[in-house]
C-alpha positions as CSV (number, residue, x, y, z in Angstrom):
1,M,105.5,76.1,89.1
2,P,108.6,78.2,88.5
3,I,109.2,80.2,91.6
4,Y,112.7,81.5,91.9
5,A,114.9,83.1,94.6
6,L,117.3,85.7,93.4
7,G,120.3,85.4,95.7
8,D,118.9,85.5,99.2
9,I,115.6,87.2,98.0
10,E,112.7,84.8,97.9
11,P,109.1,85.4,96.9
12,N,106.5,85.4,99.7
13,I,103.4,83.7,98.5
14,H,100.5,83.3,100.9
15,P,99.5,79.6,101.2
16,E,95.9,80.4,100.2
17,A,97.0,82.1,96.9
18,F,96.9,80.2,93.7
19,V,99.9,80.5,91.4
20,H,99.4,78.5,88.2
21,P,102.2,76.0,87.5
22,D,102.9,77.8,84.2
23,A,103.3,81.3,85.8
24,T,106.7,82.6,86.8
25,V,107.5,84.4,90.1
26,I,111.0,85.7,90.7
27,G,112.7,87.5,93.6
28,N,111.2,90.3,95.7
29,V,107.5,89.5,95.2
30,T,104.7,89.2,97.8
31,I,101.3,87.7,96.9
32,G,98.4,87.9,99.3
33,A,95.7,85.4,100.4
34,E,93.3,84.2,97.7
35,S,95.1,86.1,95.0
36,T,95.5,84.3,91.7
37,V,98.3,84.3,89.1
38,W,97.4,82.7,85.9
39,P,99.3,80.9,83.1
40,Q,102.3,82.7,81.5
41,A,102.1,85.6,83.9
42,V,105.5,86.8,85.0
43,L,106.2,88.7,88.2
44,R,109.8,89.7,88.2
45,G,111.0,91.4,91.4
46,D,114.7,91.6,90.5
47,N,115.3,95.4,90.8
48,G,112.7,96.3,93.4
49,S,109.6,95.0,95.1
50,I,106.3,93.8,93.7
51,V,103.4,93.6,96.2
52,V,100.1,92.0,95.2
53,G,97.4,92.3,97.8
54,E,94.6,89.9,98.8
55,R,92.0,88.5,96.4
56,T,93.6,90.1,93.3
57,S,93.8,88.4,89.9
58,I,96.8,88.6,87.7
59,Q,95.6,87.1,84.4
60,D,97.2,85.1,81.7
61,G,100.3,86.6,80.0
62,S,100.6,89.7,82.2
63,V,104.1,91.0,82.9
64,I,104.7,92.8,86.2
65,H,108.1,94.4,86.8
66,T,109.6,97.2,88.9
67,T,112.6,99.6,89.1
68,P,115.0,100.0,92.0
69,S,113.4,103.4,92.9
70,I,109.7,102.8,92.5
71,P,108.0,99.5,93.6
72,T,105.0,98.0,91.9
73,V,102.1,97.8,94.3
74,I,98.7,96.2,93.5
75,G,96.0,96.5,96.2
76,D,93.4,94.1,97.3
77,D,90.4,93.0,95.2
78,C,91.9,94.1,91.9
79,V,91.5,92.6,88.4
80,I,94.6,92.8,86.2
81,G,93.5,91.6,82.8
82,H,95.2,89.4,80.2
83,L,98.5,90.6,78.6
84,V,98.9,93.6,80.9
85,H,102.3,95.2,81.3
86,M,102.9,97.1,84.5
87,E,106.1,98.6,85.8
88,S,106.7,100.7,88.9
89,C,103.1,101.8,89.3
90,T,100.5,101.7,92.0
91,I,97.1,100.1,91.5
92,E,94.9,100.8,94.5
93,S,92.4,98.4,95.9
94,G,89.3,97.6,93.9
95,A,90.7,98.8,90.6
96,L,90.6,97.0,87.2
97,V,93.3,97.2,84.5
98,G,91.9,95.9,81.2
99,S,93.5,93.4,78.9
100,G,96.5,94.5,76.8
101,S,97.0,97.7,78.8
102,V,100.3,99.3,79.8
103,V,100.7,101.1,83.1
104,L,104.1,102.8,83.5
105,H,106.5,104.4,86.1
106,G,104.9,106.4,88.8
107,A,101.4,106.1,87.5
108,V,98.6,105.6,90.1
109,V,95.3,104.0,89.4
110,R,93.1,105.0,92.3
111,A,90.6,102.8,94.1
112,E,87.6,101.7,92.0
113,A,89.1,103.2,88.8
114,M,89.4,101.4,85.6
115,V,92.0,101.3,82.8
116,G,90.3,100.2,79.5
117,A,91.6,97.5,77.3
118,N,94.8,98.4,75.3
119,A,95.1,101.8,77.1
120,V,98.5,103.2,77.8
121,V,98.8,105.0,81.2
122,P,102.0,107.1,80.8
123,N,104.6,107.8,83.5
124,G,103.2,109.8,86.4
125,M,99.5,109.8,85.3
126,E,96.9,109.6,88.0
127,V,93.5,107.9,87.3
128,P,91.1,109.2,89.9
129,S,88.6,106.9,91.7
130,R,85.7,105.8,89.6
131,A,87.3,107.2,86.4
132,M,88.1,105.3,83.3
133,A,91.4,105.7,81.4
134,L,90.9,105.0,77.8
135,G,93.1,105.1,74.7
136,V,96.8,105.7,73.7
137,P,97.9,107.8,75.6
138,A,95.1,107.3,78.0
139,K,92.5,110.1,78.4
140,L,90.2,110.2,81.4
141,R,86.5,109.8,81.6
142,L,85.6,110.9,85.1
143,D,82.8,109.4,87.3
144,S,82.0,106.7,84.8
145,V,82.8,103.5,86.7
146,D,80.2,101.4,88.6
147,P,82.5,99.4,90.8
148,E,80.0,96.6,91.6
149,L,79.1,95.9,88.0
150,M,82.4,96.7,86.4
151,I,85.0,95.4,88.9
152,R,83.7,93.6,92.0
153,I,81.7,90.9,90.2
154,G,84.8,89.9,88.1
155,A,87.1,90.1,91.1
156,R,84.8,87.6,93.0
157,S,84.6,85.3,90.1
158,Y,88.4,85.0,90.0
159,I,88.6,84.2,93.7
160,A,86.1,81.3,93.2
161,N,88.1,80.2,90.1
162,G,91.3,80.2,92.1
163,H,89.7,77.9,94.7
164,R,88.5,75.6,91.9
165,F,91.9,75.4,90.3
166,R,93.7,74.8,93.7
167,R,91.2,71.9,94.2
168,D,90.7,70.4,90.8
169,L,93.7,71.3,88.5
170,R,95.7,68.2,87.4
171,R,98.2,67.8,84.7
172,L,97.6,65.2,82.0
173,D,100.7,64.0,80.2
């Protein structure tokens, strides 16, 4: 898998995390235990830090970046969908960011909140706990998230899938 140091700065990937061989991790990136990073995802910590907590899924094709002044922080037990773009934002534990979404500088997605597919969360927006952010730009639908049904079940399935891939994935040439 392409894991790169940038000068003296090396990624810190927990040995129980699964980073797919076709994902790319560069520089100041920390990935917690049982987290998964899927094919074509890019985590580029060149200007600042990226922190991914434990049991979090970064799905296929997502791009996670940062700026020198604002880190990108993703908590524990999060689901980051396919083709998500995140930069210098905070995703608190137990949140879900739907496929194709964009979460920008200084935005905060609170615990057990959800960003709907293809939504754009603009600079500085806060998505409260158990709220949904939907649309372009995102608008809030308060108290509409059932964390167990809408986030936790999916998060647990990606932990199990990460274990399966660590055990059974093999390349065929």
